[in-house]
C-alpha positions as CSV (number, residue, x, y, z in Angstrom):
1,M,95.5,-114.2,23.0
2,Q,93.9,-110.8,23.4
3,A,93.3,-110.4,19.7
4,G,91.6,-114.0,19.6
5,F,89.0,-113.0,22.2
6,E,88.1,-110.0,20.7
7,E,87.4,-112.1,17.5
8,N,85.1,-114.0,19.2
9,W,83.5,-111.7,21.0
10,F,82.6,-109.8,17.9
11,A,81.3,-113.2,16.0
12,A,79.4,-113.8,19.1
13,G,78.1,-110.2,18.9
14,Q,77.1,-110.3,15.2
15,S,75.5,-113.5,15.4
16,G,73.6,-112.2,18.3
17,L,72.5,-109.1,16.5
18,F,71.4,-111.0,13.6
19,S,69.0,-112.6,15.6
20,L,67.5,-110.0,17.2
21,L,67.3,-107.9,13.9
22,P,63.9,-109.4,13.0
23,Y,62.1,-108.6,16.5
24,L,63.8,-105.1,15.7
25,L,62.4,-104.8,12.6
26,I,59.0,-106.2,14.2
27,G,59.0,-102.9,16.9
28,L,59.9,-100.8,14.3
29,L,56.6,-101.5,12.3
30,L,54.7,-101.6,15.2
31,A,55.8,-97.9,16.7
32,L,55.8,-96.2,12.9
33,A,52.2,-98.3,13.0
34,V,51.4,-96.8,16.4
35,A,52.5,-93.3,14.8
36,L,50.5,-93.2,11.9
37,L,47.6,-93.9,13.7
38,Y,48.5,-91.5,16.3
39,V,48.7,-88.8,13.3
40,R,45.4,-90.2,11.8
41,H,43.7,-89.5,15.1
42,L,45.6,-85.7,15.4
43,K,44.5,-84.9,11.8
44,K,40.8,-85.8,12.2
45,H,41.0,-83.9,15.9
46,I,42.2,-80.7,14.2
47,H,39.8,-81.3,11.3
48,Q,36.9,-81.5,14.2
49,L,38.7,-78.2,16.1
50,M,38.7,-76.2,12.8
51,F,35.3,-77.7,12.2
52,D,34.3,-76.2,15.8
53,V,36.3,-72.8,15.0
54,G,34.5,-72.7,11.6
55,T,30.8,-73.2,13.4
56,R,31.4,-70.9,16.6
57,S,32.7,-68.2,14.0
58,R,29.9,-68.5,11.7
59,N,27.4,-68.7,14.8
60,L,29.3,-65.5,16.2
61,R,28.6,-63.6,13.0
62,N,25.2,-64.7,12.8
63,A,24.8,-63.2,16.4
64,D,26.6,-60.1,15.5
65,R,24.2,-59.9,12.8
66,E,21.3,-60.5,14.9
67,L,22.2,-58.1,17.5
68,K,22.6,-55.5,14.9
69,T,19.6,-56.2,13.7
70,L,17.9,-56.2,17.3
71,F,19.1,-52.8,18.2
72,D,18.2,-51.5,14.6
73,Q,14.4,-52.6,15.5
74,S,15.1,-51.4,18.9
75,S,13.6,-48.1,20.8
76,I,16.8,-48.1,22.4
77,A,19.5,-45.7,20.7
78,V,22.8,-47.4,20.4
79,F,25.9,-46.7,18.9
80,L,29.7,-48.3,19.2
81,M,32.3,-45.6,19.0
82,D,36.0,-46.7,18.7
83,A,37.7,-45.6,22.2
84,Q,41.0,-44.7,20.8
85,T,39.6,-42.9,17.0
86,A,36.1,-41.6,18.3
87,S,34.8,-42.7,15.1
88,V,31.4,-45.1,15.3
89,L,32.1,-48.7,14.6
90,Y,27.9,-49.2,15.0
91,A,24.8,-47.2,15.0
92,N,21.6,-48.3,14.9
93,T,18.4,-46.4,13.4
94,T,17.2,-45.0,16.6
95,V,20.4,-43.1,17.5
96,L,20.7,-41.8,13.9
97,E,17.5,-40.4,14.0
98,A,17.4,-39.1,17.2
99,F,20.8,-37.3,15.8
100,G,19.3,-36.4,12.7
101,V,21.9,-38.1,10.7
102,L,21.4,-40.7,8.1
103,S,24.6,-42.8,8.9
104,A,27.3,-44.2,11.3
105,E,30.0,-42.3,9.1
106,H,27.7,-38.9,9.4
107,L,27.4,-39.5,12.9
108,S,31.3,-39.6,13.0
109,T,31.8,-36.7,11.2
110,D,28.5,-34.5,11.7
111,V,27.9,-35.0,14.9
112,L,30.9,-36.1,17.3
113,Q,33.2,-33.9,15.5
114,R,31.1,-30.7,15.3
115,P,30.5,-28.4,18.5
116,D,27.9,-26.7,16.8
117,A,25.6,-29.8,16.3
118,W,25.0,-29.9,19.6
119,A,22.7,-28.2,22.5
120,P,24.0,-25.2,24.5
121,A,25.6,-26.1,27.7
122,P,25.3,-28.3,29.9
123,Y,24.4,-30.5,26.7
124,S,27.1,-29.5,24.6
125,L,29.7,-31.3,22.9
126,R,32.1,-30.8,25.8
127,D,29.8,-32.0,28.1
128,F,29.3,-35.0,26.4
129,E,33.1,-35.6,26.1
130,S,33.6,-35.2,29.8
131,L,31.0,-37.9,30.6
132,V,32.9,-40.2,28.3
133,G,36.0,-39.4,30.7
134,E,34.0,-40.1,33.7
135,A,32.7,-43.5,32.1
136,M,36.5,-44.2,30.6
137,R,37.4,-44.3,34.3
138,A,34.9,-45.8,36.0
139,G,34.2,-48.0,33.6
140,T,30.5,-47.3,33.0
141,K,28.4,-43.8,33.6
142,S,24.4,-43.1,33.7
143,F,23.1,-39.8,33.0
144,D,20.2,-37.9,31.1
145,W,20.7,-36.2,28.0
146,Q,18.7,-33.8,26.0
147,I,19.1,-34.0,22.0
148,Q,18.1,-31.0,19.8
149,P,17.8,-31.9,16.3
150,A,18.2,-29.2,13.6
151,R,14.5,-29.5,12.7
152,G,12.2,-30.9,15.0
153,Q,11.4,-31.4,18.8
154,E,13.9,-31.8,21.7
155,I,14.3,-35.6,22.4
156,W,15.5,-36.5,25.9
157,L,17.2,-39.6,26.6
158,E,18.1,-42.0,29.8
159,C,21.9,-42.8,28.8
160,S,24.7,-45.5,29.4
161,L,28.2,-45.6,28.5
162,S,30.2,-48.8,29.1
163,F,33.3,-49.9,27.8
164,L,34.1,-53.2,25.8
165,T,36.0,-55.0,23.2
166,Y,34.2,-55.0,20.0
167,K,36.2,-56.8,16.8
168,S,39.4,-56.6,18.9
169,K,39.0,-53.2,19.5
170,Q,38.5,-51.3,23.0
171,A,35.1,-49.4,22.3
172,M,32.5,-47.4,24.2
173,M,28.6,-48.6,23.8
174,F,26.7,-45.7,24.2
175,T,22.4,-46.8,25.0
176,G,19.7,-44.2,25.2
177,V,16.1,-45.1,26.2
178,N,13.9,-42.2,24.8
179,V,11.9,-40.7,27.7
180,T,10.7,-37.9,26.1
181,A,7.2,-38.2,27.4
182,R,8.2,-38.9,30.7
183,K,10.0,-35.4,30.8
184,Q,7.7,-33.7,29.1
185,T,4.9,-34.9,31.9
186,E,7.1,-34.0,34.5
187,D,7.9,-30.6,33.0
188,L,4.3,-29.9,32.7
189,E,3.4,-31.0,36.5
190,K,6.2,-28.6,37.7
191,N,5.5,-25.5,35.2
192,R,1.6,-26.3,36.5
193,Q,2.7,-26.3,40.5
194,R,5.1,-23.2,39.6
195,A,1.9,-21.6,38.4
196,L,-0.6,-22.2,41.1
197,A,2.6,-21.1,43.2
198,S,3.1,-17.6,41.7
199,M,-1.0,-17.4,41.8
200,A,-1.0,-18.2,45.6
201,S,2.2,-16.1,46.5
202,D,0.7,-13.2,44.7
203,S,3.6,-12.8,42.6
204,P,3.2,-10.1,39.4
205,L,0.7,-11.1,37.1
206,H,3.1,-11.4,33.9
207,Q,5.6,-13.6,36.2
208,T,2.5,-15.9,36.7
209,L,1.2,-15.7,33.5
210,D,4.7,-16.4,31.9
211,Q,4.5,-19.7,34.3
212,I,1.1,-20.5,32.7
213,A,2.4,-20.4,29.1
214,S,5.2,-22.4,30.2
215,V,2.6,-25.3,31.1
216,A,1.0,-25.0,27.9
217,E,4.4,-25.3,25.9
218,S,5.4,-28.2,28.1
219,A,1.8,-29.7,27.2
220,L,2.2,-28.8,23.2
221,P,5.7,-29.6,21.8
222,G,6.8,-27.4,19.7
223,A,4.7,-24.5,20.3
224,R,5.7,-21.0,21.5
225,C,2.7,-19.5,23.6
226,A,1.7,-15.9,24.6
227,I,-0.9,-14.2,27.0
228,M,-2.2,-11.0,25.9
229,L,-4.5,-9.0,27.9
230,K,-7.5,-6.8,27.2
231,D,-7.0,-3.1,27.6
232,S,-10.6,-1.8,27.8
233,E,-9.3,1.8,28.4
234,Q,-7.7,1.8,24.4
235,Y,-9.5,-1.3,23.1
236,R,-6.1,-2.9,22.1
237,L,-4.4,-6.1,23.3
238,R,-1.2,-6.1,25.6
239,W,1.7,-8.5,25.7
240,A,1.4,-9.9,29.3
241,G,2.9,-13.6,29.7
242,G,5.0,-15.9,27.1
243,R,8.5,-15.2,26.9
244,S,9.9,-18.0,24.4
245,L,8.9,-15.7,21.2
246,P,11.4,-13.0,19.9
247,S,11.4,-9.6,21.7
248,A,10.7,-8.0,17.9
249,M,7.5,-10.0,17.6
250,R,6.3,-9.2,21.5
251,D,7.3,-5.5,21.0
252,A,5.2,-5.7,17.5
253,L,2.0,-7.2,18.8
254,D,1.8,-5.2,21.8
255,G,-0.9,-2.9,21.4
256,V,-2.6,-4.8,18.5
257,A,-6.1,-3.3,18.1
258,I,-9.1,-5.5,18.8
259,G,-11.0,-6.2,15.7
260,Y,-11.6,-8.4,13.1
261,G,-8.8,-8.7,10.6
262,E,-6.5,-7.8,13.0
263,A,-4.3,-11.2,13.5
264,S,-5.3,-13.7,15.1
265,P,-5.2,-12.6,18.4
266,G,-7.4,-9.4,17.9
267,T,-10.0,-10.7,15.7
268,A,-10.6,-13.8,18.6
269,V,-10.8,-11.1,21.5
270,F,-13.3,-9.6,18.8
271,T,-15.5,-12.4,17.9
272,G,-15.0,-14.2,21.0
273,T,-14.2,-17.5,19.3
274,R,-11.5,-19.5,18.2
275,V,-9.0,-18.3,15.5
276,V,-6.6,-21.1,13.8
277,T,-4.1,-19.4,11.4
278,R,-2.6,-22.4,9.5
279,N,-0.3,-20.8,7.6
280,T,0.5,-17.1,8.5
281,N,2.3,-16.1,5.5
282,A,-1.0,-16.9,3.3
283,D,-3.4,-15.2,5.9
284,E,-4.3,-11.8,4.7
285,H,-5.4,-11.1,8.6
286,W,-1.4,-11.0,9.2
287,A,-0.6,-9.1,6.1
288,K,0.8,-6.1,8.5
289,W,3.2,-8.4,9.9
290,Y,4.5,-10.8,6.7
291,Q,8.3,-9.1,7.0
292,L,7.9,-10.1,11.0
293,L,6.6,-13.4,10.3
294,D,9.8,-14.1,8.3
295,A,12.5,-12.6,10.3
296,T,11.2,-14.3,13.6
297,G,10.1,-17.8,11.5
298,V,6.6,-17.7,12.6
299,R,4.2,-19.8,10.3
300,A,1.1,-20.6,12.3
301,C,-0.7,-19.1,15.2
302,W,-3.8,-20.4,17.3
303,S,-5.5,-17.8,19.2
304,E,-7.9,-19.0,21.8
305,P,-10.2,-16.1,24.0
306,I,-9.5,-16.4,27.4
307,L,-13.2,-15.8,29.2
308,G,-13.8,-14.6,32.7
309,R,-16.5,-16.1,34.7
310,G,-19.0,-13.7,33.4
311,G,-18.3,-14.2,30.0
312,E,-16.4,-11.3,29.6
313,T,-13.0,-11.7,27.1
314,L,-10.2,-10.9,28.9
315,G,-7.3,-11.4,26.3
316,S,-6.2,-13.9,24.5
317,F,-4.2,-17.2,24.8
318,D,-2.2,-17.7,21.5
319,V,-0.1,-20.7,20.0
320,Y,2.5,-20.3,17.8
321,H,4.3,-22.7,15.5
322,D,7.3,-22.5,13.2
323,V,5.7,-24.7,10.7
324,P,2.1,-24.5,9.2
325,W,-0.1,-26.3,12.0
326,T,-3.5,-26.7,12.9
327,P,-4.3,-28.0,16.3
328,G,-6.4,-31.3,16.9
329,D,-8.8,-32.5,18.9
330,A,-6.4,-33.4,21.8
331,D,-4.5,-29.9,21.4
332,V,-7.4,-28.1,22.2
333,D,-7.7,-30.5,25.3
334,L,-4.5,-29.9,26.4
335,L,-4.9,-26.1,26.1
336,T,-8.1,-25.9,28.3
337,G,-6.5,-26.2,31.3
338,P,-4.0,-23.3,30.7
339,V,-6.7,-21.1,29.4
340,F,-8.8,-21.7,32.7
341,L,-5.6,-21.1,34.9
342,A,-5.0,-17.7,33.0
343,S,-8.6,-16.9,33.2
344,L,-8.3,-17.3,37.2
345,A,-4.9,-15.5,37.3
346,I,-6.3,-12.6,35.3
347,E,-9.6,-12.2,37.0
348,R,-7.7,-12.7,40.7
349,H,-5.3,-9.9,39.8
350,R,-8.0,-7.5,38.5
351,A,-10.0,-8.6,42.1
352,Q,-6.7,-7.8,43.7
353,M,-6.5,-4.3,41.8
354,Q,-10.0,-3.1,42.1
355,L,-9.9,-3.8,45.9
356,E,-6.1,-1.8,45.6
357,Q,-7.9,0.9,43.8
358,M,-10.9,0.6,46.2
359,V,-8.5,1.4,49.0
360,V,-6.7,4.3,47.1
361,S,-9.5,5.9,45.9
362,E,-11.0,6.0,49.5
363,K,-7.6,7.3,50.5
364,A,-7.7,10.0,47.9
365,V,-11.4,11.1,48.4
366,R,-10.5,11.0,52.0
367,R,-7.6,13.6,51.0
368,I,-9.6,16.2,48.7
369,S,-12.7,16.2,51.3
370,T,-10.5,17.1,54.0
371,D,-8.7,19.5,52.2
372,L,-11.9,20.9,50.9
373,L,-13.7,20.7,54.5
374,T,-10.6,22.4,55.9
375,I,-9.5,25.7,53.2
376,N,-10.2,28.6,54.5
377,G,-11.9,31.7,53.0
378,D,-8.9,33.9,52.3
379,D,-7.4,30.4,50.6
380,A,-10.6,29.5,48.7
381,A,-9.3,30.2,45.6
382,E,-5.6,28.4,46.0
383,G,-7.7,25.5,47.3
384,L,-10.5,25.2,44.5
385,E,-7.1,25.2,42.2
386,R,-5.5,22.7,43.9
387,T,-8.5,20.4,44.2
388,C,-9.1,20.6,40.3
389,S,-5.9,19.4,40.0
390,A,-6.2,16.3,42.6
391,L,-9.3,15.4,40.9
392,G,-7.9,15.5,37.6
393,H,-5.0,13.0,38.6
394,F,-7.5,11.1,40.7
395,F,-9.8,10.3,37.6
396,R,-7.2,10.3,35.4
397,A,-8.8,13.3,33.5
398,D,-8.0,15.2,30.5
399,R,-9.0,18.4,32.4
400,V,-11.1,19.6,35.5
401,F,-13.0,23.0,35.7
402,L,-15.3,24.8,37.7
403,C,-17.9,27.3,36.4
404,R,-19.9,30.0,38.9
405,V,-22.9,31.8,37.9
406,D,-22.8,35.3,39.0
407,D,-25.6,36.5,41.4
408,A,-26.3,39.8,39.9
409,S,-25.9,39.1,35.9
410,Q,-26.8,35.1,35.9
411,E,-23.3,34.5,33.9
412,L,-21.5,31.7,33.9
413,R,-17.6,32.2,34.0
414,I,-14.7,29.3,34.4
415,S,-13.6,30.4,37.5
416,H,-10.9,27.5,38.3
417,E,-9.4,24.8,36.2
418,W,-6.9,22.1,35.9
419,A,-5.7,20.4,32.6
420,G,-3.4,17.4,31.5
421,E,0.4,18.0,30.1
422,G,0.1,19.6,26.6
423,L,-3.5,20.6,27.0
424,P,-4.3,24.3,26.6
425,L,-6.7,26.0,29.2
426,L,-10.1,27.0,28.6
427,R,-10.0,30.2,29.9
428,P,-8.3,32.1,27.4
429,Q,-10.7,30.5,24.8
430,I,-13.6,31.1,26.6
431,S,-12.6,34.8,27.5
432,R,-16.2,36.7,28.4
433,P,-18.7,35.1,30.7
434,L,-21.6,33.5,29.2
435,P,-25.3,34.1,30.3
436,V,-27.0,31.0,31.0
437,I,-30.9,30.0,32.2
438,P,-30.3,28.7,36.1
439,V,-33.5,27.4,35.5
440,S,-32.9,25.4,32.4
441,L,-29.5,23.9,34.1
442,E,-31.5,23.1,37.1
443,A,-33.9,20.8,35.0
444,L,-30.7,19.3,33.1
445,F,-29.3,18.2,36.5
446,K,-33.0,17.0,37.8
447,S,-33.2,14.5,34.7
448,S,-29.9,13.5,35.4
449,P,-27.2,14.6,38.4
450,S,-24.2,14.0,36.5
451,P,-25.0,13.8,32.9
452,V,-22.4,12.4,30.4
453,F,-21.8,13.8,27.1
454,D,-19.9,12.5,24.2
455,G,-20.3,11.8,20.6
456,N,-23.2,9.8,21.0
457,H,-24.9,12.3,23.7
458,P,-23.9,16.1,22.9
459,V,-23.9,19.0,24.8
460,P,-27.6,20.8,25.0
461,P,-27.7,24.2,23.3
462,M,-27.2,26.0,26.6
463,L,-23.8,24.7,27.0
464,Q,-22.7,24.2,23.5
465,F,-19.8,26.8,24.3
466,L,-18.1,23.9,26.3
467,G,-18.7,21.4,23.8
468,E,-16.8,23.3,20.9
469,P,-13.3,23.5,22.7
470,L,-13.3,20.4,24.7
471,G,-13.8,18.5,20.9
472,L,-16.2,15.6,22.4
473,G,-16.6,12.8,20.2
474,S,-16.7,8.9,20.2
475,S,-13.3,8.6,22.6
476,R,-13.9,12.0,24.9
477,S,-16.6,12.3,27.2
478,L,-17.7,14.9,30.0
479,V,-19.4,14.5,33.0
480,L,-21.1,17.6,34.4
481,T,-22.5,17.9,37.5
482,G,-23.9,20.9,39.6
483,I,-23.0,22.7,42.6
484,Y,-25.7,24.2,44.8
485,Q,-26.2,26.4,47.8
486,G,-29.2,25.1,49.4
487,E,-31.4,24.3,46.6
488,R,-30.0,27.2,44.2
489,L,-27.6,26.3,41.7
490,I,-24.7,28.6,42.1
491,G,-21.7,26.6,39.8
492,L,-20.9,23.3,37.7
493,L,-18.1,20.7,38.0
494,G,-16.8,19.4,34.7
495,L,-14.6,16.8,34.2
496,V,-12.9,15.4,30.4
497,K,-11.8,11.9,29.8
498,T,-10.6,10.2,26.7
499,S,-11.2,6.5,26.6
500,T,-12.5,4.2,24.0
501,M,-14.5,2.6,26.6
502,R,-16.9,3.4,29.1
503,A,-15.2,6.4,31.0
504,W,-17.1,6.5,34.0
505,T,-18.3,4.0,36.5
506,T,-21.1,4.2,38.7
507,E,-18.9,4.8,41.4
508,Q,-17.0,7.5,39.7
509,L,-19.8,9.4,39.1
510,E,-20.8,9.2,42.9
511,N,-17.7,10.7,43.4
512,V,-17.9,13.5,41.2
513,K,-21.1,14.2,43.0
514,L,-19.4,14.0,46.3
515,M,-16.8,16.3,44.9
516,A,-19.3,18.8,43.9
517,S,-21.1,18.9,46.8
518,L,-18.1,19.8,49.0
519,M,-16.9,22.4,46.7
520,G,-20.4,24.0,47.1
521,N,-19.4,24.0,50.7
522,V,-16.1,25.5,50.1
523,L,-18.1,28.5,47.4
524,T,-20.9,28.9,50.0
525,R,-18.0,29.6,52.7
526,E,-15.9,31.9,50.7
527,K,-18.7,33.7,49.7
528,L,-20.2,34.1,53.2
529,L,-16.8,35.0,54.2
530,S,-16.5,37.6,51.6
531,S,-19.9,39.1,52.4
532,L,-18.4,39.4,56.4
533,T,-15.4,40.7,54.8
534,F,-16.6,43.1,53.0
535,R,-19.1,44.3,55.4
536,A,-16.3,44.9,57.6
537,V,-14.3,47.4,55.4
538,H,-16.9,48.7,53.5
539,D,-19.7,51.0,53.9
540,Q,-22.7,49.6,53.1
541,L,-24.2,52.6,51.5
542,T,-22.0,53.5,49.3
543,G,-19.9,50.3,48.8
544,L,-16.3,52.0,49.1
545,Y,-14.3,51.5,52.1
546,N,-15.2,52.8,55.4
547,R,-13.0,55.0,57.8
548,H,-11.3,52.1,59.7
549,K,-10.4,50.2,56.8
550,L,-8.9,53.7,55.2
551,E,-7.1,54.7,58.5
552,S,-5.7,51.0,57.7
553,F,-4.7,52.1,54.4
554,M,-3.1,55.6,55.5
555,E,-0.7,53.7,58.1
556,Q,0.5,51.6,55.3
557,E,1.2,54.5,52.6
558,V,2.7,56.5,55.2
559,A,5.1,53.5,56.3
560,R,5.7,52.4,52.6
561,C,6.9,56.7,51.9
562,E,9.2,56.5,54.6
563,R,10.9,53.3,53.8
564,Y,11.3,53.4,50.0
565,S,11.4,57.8,50.4
566,T,8.3,57.8,47.9
567,T,5.0,60.2,48.2
568,F,1.4,60.1,47.8
569,S,-1.6,62.3,48.3
570,V,-4.5,62.7,49.8
571,I,-8.2,64.2,48.6
572,I,-10.8,65.0,51.4
573,F,-14.0,66.4,50.2
574,D,-17.7,66.9,51.5
575,L,-20.8,67.6,49.9
576,D,-22.1,71.3,50.1
577,H,-25.0,72.0,51.9
578,F,-25.9,67.9,52.3
579,K,-27.9,68.6,55.5
580,S,-30.6,71.2,53.4
581,I,-30.9,68.4,51.0
582,N,-31.7,65.9,53.8
583,D,-34.4,68.7,55.3
584,R,-35.9,69.1,52.1
585,Y,-35.9,66.1,50.2
586,G,-35.7,63.1,53.1
587,H,-32.9,61.0,54.2
588,N,-34.1,58.5,51.2
589,E,-32.8,60.8,48.7
590,G,-30.0,62.2,50.5
591,D,-28.3,58.3,50.9
592,S,-29.4,58.4,46.7
593,V,-27.3,61.2,46.4
594,L,-24.3,59.8,48.6
595,A,-24.5,56.6,46.5
596,G,-24.5,58.3,43.1
597,V,-21.5,60.5,44.3
598,A,-19.4,57.1,45.2
599,K,-20.3,55.7,41.7
600,I,-18.6,59.1,40.3
601,V,-15.5,58.8,42.3
602,E,-15.2,54.8,41.5
603,G,-15.3,56.0,37.8
604,D,-12.7,58.6,38.1
605,I,-9.9,57.0,40.0
606,R,-7.5,54.3,39.1
607,E,-7.8,50.6,40.4
608,S,-4.5,51.4,42.6
609,E,-6.1,54.5,44.2
610,I,-8.4,54.2,47.1
611,A,-11.7,55.9,47.8
612,G,-13.9,55.7,50.9
613,R,-16.5,57.3,52.9
614,W,-14.9,59.2,56.2
615,G,-17.9,59.9,57.9
616,G,-21.6,61.2,56.9
617,E,-21.2,63.5,53.8
618,E,-17.4,63.5,53.9
619,F,-15.1,61.6,51.5
620,L,-11.5,60.3,51.4
621,I,-9.1,59.4,48.8
622,L,-5.7,58.1,48.7
623,L,-3.5,58.5,45.5
624,P,-0.4,56.1,45.9
625,E,2.8,57.6,43.9
626,T,1.0,61.1,43.3
627,G,2.5,64.3,43.6
628,L,0.1,67.5,44.5
629,Q,-0.4,68.4,41.1
630,N,-1.6,65.2,39.4
631,A,-3.9,65.1,43.0
632,S,-5.4,68.5,42.2
633,A,-6.3,67.5,39.0
634,V,-8.1,64.2,39.8
635,A,-9.7,66.2,42.9
636,E,-10.7,68.7,40.0
637,R,-12.4,66.1,37.3
638,I,-14.3,64.5,40.8
639,R,-15.6,68.3,41.2
640,R,-16.8,68.9,38.0
641,H,-18.4,65.5,37.1
642,V,-20.4,65.5,40.6
643,E,-21.2,69.3,39.5
644,A,-22.3,68.3,36.0
645,Y,-24.2,64.7,37.0
646,R,-28.0,65.2,37.4
647,F,-28.9,63.5,40.4
648,S,-32.9,62.4,41.0
649,I,-33.6,65.8,43.4
650,P,-34.3,69.0,41.4
651,V,-31.1,70.8,42.6
652,P,-27.5,70.8,42.0
653,V,-25.0,68.5,44.2
654,T,-21.5,70.5,44.4
655,I,-18.9,69.2,46.3
656,S,-15.7,71.1,48.1
657,V,-12.5,69.9,48.0
658,G,-9.0,69.6,49.9
659,V,-5.9,68.2,48.5
660,A,-2.8,67.6,50.6
661,T,0.5,65.6,50.0
662,F,2.9,63.6,52.0
663,Q,6.1,65.1,53.6
664,Q,8.8,63.2,55.3
665,G,8.2,62.9,58.8
666,D,4.4,62.8,58.2
667,K,1.9,60.9,60.7
668,P,-1.6,60.0,59.3
669,H,-3.2,62.6,61.4
670,H,-0.6,65.5,60.2
671,I,-1.7,65.2,56.6
672,L,-5.1,64.8,57.3
673,Q,-5.3,67.8,59.1
674,R,-3.3,69.4,56.0
675,A,-6.2,67.8,53.7
676,D,-9.0,69.1,56.5
677,G,-7.5,72.8,56.6
678,A,-7.7,73.0,52.5
679,L,-11.4,71.4,52.7
680,Y,-12.0,74.3,55.2
681,V,-10.3,77.0,53.2
682,A,-12.2,75.9,49.8
683,K,-16.0,76.0,52.1
684,G,-14.5,79.7,53.0
685,E,-13.8,80.6,49.7
686,G,-17.4,79.8,48.2
687,R,-17.6,76.0,48.0
688,N,-17.9,73.9,44.8
689,C,-13.8,74.1,44.8
690,V,-10.6,72.8,45.2
691,R,-7.7,73.9,47.6
692,T,-4.3,72.4,48.0
693,A,-2.4,72.4,51.5
694,A,1.1,73.8,51.5
């Protein structure tokens, strides 16, 4: 039964299945149709997506090309660098030109991997890599950067670093806006302000001129500027400002002569006009410096004369370039300001120096004047020598000399002088006094109180003895001025100076006259004091020492002999029968005889021996370091000469002489007593003889 039931169920199921089969088939067909429709729709959608992807890819490539084209045409410097390999993925034309390379590959190999291709710190490769590191940590970095191409002018960029993905790579983008013009304007203004501040603060002139040269270099990219001052004394140019040129160039041009053909600076100052040398290596004016120009790389020079307010040429403003170059009108306009600033600075400095020199001069004149006014008669010789030295240093002279006119002989001789280092004194060259005619000299100084003599104005014949040893010429001049005592010419003051330009200013000549006047006062005081001193110790009639001075000498000799155990002798004599001469021929004839005897005595003794009038017709002679025998010989010589001399009276004149020598323990009166005793012995034994004391 069970089996029959199963068979019936299977038969019934089979019959039902067959009845459902059509419906299943229809369902399958419908499902297949739906699947086919979905696949077709999906394929269409995929094709659309692929089309969209291709379009977008093409648009992206087009956009990349357009962006590169835009960057290439932009004035902004742009390059992309692989953050991992540090190789340049892209660089536009502007950045290539800025770094001085031709391609992105060259930028990678010739710049980014070579430290020597970068400027010194703080713009070196190491400094740039440090900024890249900061940008990497922060995501971006902005800064100013200076690029110094191998050839050309420095470039300033306002830069930005940022990181992005480029072609599936982590990249760094560098952008830089050229701000060179702005930087140059800022530098120009800063340098101008520094120059003005330097002038206002009375900084040293060379510092101010350095600042002014920097102003010109800021205004004229690629220029290296120098300022040279005119040395009026030597007629040369001296380097005064500008430090951008090599020191070898500065040293070589320092002291260049002012003249046509003396390079551009010397020619510009000589002519007072602009001188432009486009190519220094092809200009004969630079022939002396061709080797130096090659070594320093200078190829062009433009020299502009610096003029003062009165039109005087103060120096030159020189602009140098490393390539052949000629300034344009714009360059000339740009240099006008710095040249004017240099003129102001130089004239201001000169005014300050003149004021300081005036103060120094007044102090020096006051000091020298005070010294001259306070010189004592005894110190006159030393004081005048000191004054000659002071005048030499004050006037920057080669030599100073003082000549005096002898009252009796009217001869001129050099009494005091000073000579600069290495120069010989005049006195050994002009050893003997020279006759002059004071009237002619006075006429010379009346026409010109302080005449100046040089190669164009030779000394007059009466002073030719001065012109020859002084070697006056175009560069060496002599100023002379008379020294007066009242209206009478008593001397000359001369100063010699070497200078290629005007050596003596009006103020200096006035000071020379003042010094001569003060020297005249000194000489007058010295002469007066000398006269008073002479009269105080000399006998007016004979000119020999008087008794008071002889007694002083005696005391000195006794003291010296006691101290050093030496000796000296005394000769005392008087004229025989002198009273009868006065009575018979008068006192005038007697005075004449006394004066004649004095001259004989002066001629018969040495300079170290001392003669004087002891009183009336008595004379006394001191003979230091002389024993009795030698003293007797001197006395005998004098006796014979007096006896042989023919005086104005018709009778012979003779003398009686006594001689004594110092003995230990003697006082002055002891030796005088012995000499006087010997004199009386001579008189007692018939006169006209010499007798000695035991």
